[in-house]
Structures are given as structure tokens and as C-alpha cells.
N, C-alpha and C positions, 0 to 999 in steps of 0.2 A: 255131413252125403257130400260125394264127390261127383264129380262131375259124369267121370264113369259111372254110377249109379243111378246117377237121377238118367241120363240116357236108356239104360235100362229099367230099369223100372218106369220111365215113360213109352218105349215100347209093346212092354208088356202090361198096356193099363188099355181098359179099354174109356173110350172115350162116353162116357156114359153121366148126364147131365141131376144132379142131385134134385137142381130145383127148389133147395128152399133158400129161404132169405136168412143172413140175418142176422142177429138181434142187435136192438142197440145197444153204442156202448154209452160209461160214463165216462164223465171226468176223465175221474180217476182208473179209466182203462187207452187212455187217449193215446199214450206210449208204449205200454205192453205190446208184441205181439207175442200169441201162441205154438207152440210146437205148431201146432196142425194148421194154422196157417202160413207159417213158415216153411213148409212141405207143398201146401196150395202151389207157395208164391214163387216157387222152386220148378214145379211142373211148369206153371202157365211159361212164366223163364226159357223153361228145356222145350216146351215144343213149340215158342217161336221166334228159336236161335237155327242158322244157319245152319254152325258147326261146332264141336266141340271148345275152340278158338273162343266166340262170340258168346259160347250160352258164360265159359268163364270172366269174359269182362261183362257181359250184363250183369251177370251175379256177385261183382264185386261192383259194381256200381252204382248196386240199390240197397247194397250193406246184405246180403242175402248169405252170403260167404264171407269169413274171420284171413288174413292173409297170415296170421298166426295158429299153426291148431291146435295151440294150446287155451283158446277166448273163441267162445262167442260169437258168430257175427255179430253187427253190432246193432243192426235192429232187435237185437234182445238186448240188449246191455243196457 
């Protein structure tokens, strides 16, 4: 996901809450992050960032993007 694609998706997304509660995670799942969780986290950051530079810095600090495009983000390693 690029910063531009996050912004485009954010602009096209309706702000409806699903109202669902996530299921409880086990100890084995404590450090696993699913693709859906990664996507949702990126969308939350995109909604709350001031501009594209702010978005990039926040995604990087939170480990939601990788400095190397050939590697997965740190949260999924």
C-alpha cells in the first residue's frame, strides 16, 4: 500500500462503523497481525494524519510500512 492509495481509498470510503467486537486472541496470536488488521490500522492513521508527510511518518513509526519495498512491514514480520 502506498500513501497515495491510502488517501484515495480513504476519500472513497464511507465512514460507517460495523459495530462488531473482535474475537479474543490467544497467546499464540499475540504478535500476529492479519492483513485486515494492517489495512484497518493504516486507514485509521490516514484518517487522522494532517498531510501526506505526516501520514508517512506515522505509518513508519508504527511499523505499518516498510522502508524496503521488498520486505513486509515490521508489524507482520
